[in-house]
C-alpha positions, -999 to +999 in steps of 0.1 A: +374+473-732+371+450-702+409+450-698+409+488-695+382+486-668+403+461-649+435+482-654+418+513-639+404+492-611+439+479-603+452+515-604+425+526-580+433+498-556+471+505-556+464+543-552+442+536-523+468+514-506+495+541-512+473+568-497+463+588-528+425+592-524+420+615-554+438+592-578+419+562-564+385+580-567+391+591-603+404+557-614+375+540-597+350+562-615+367+557-649+367+519-642+330+520-634+321+540-665+341+517-688+326+486-672+290+499-677+297+509-713+311+474-718+279+458-703+256+480-725+275+472-756+276+435-748+238+434-742+232+453-775+254+430-795+237+400-778+202+413-786+208+425-821+231+396-829+203+372-820+178+391-842+200+396-872+212+360-875+178+345-869 
């Protein structure tokens, strides 16, 4: 999942350099959403993993 976030971030940067602001904005938002979903899932697994295997 983190790879997808980095991929969309890279697409956003390249699109911004090439002068495509709509593509850059959409790719940046997708990257941000995927990253925050990754963080939430990571924290949930960290929290519940610690309680389950205690």
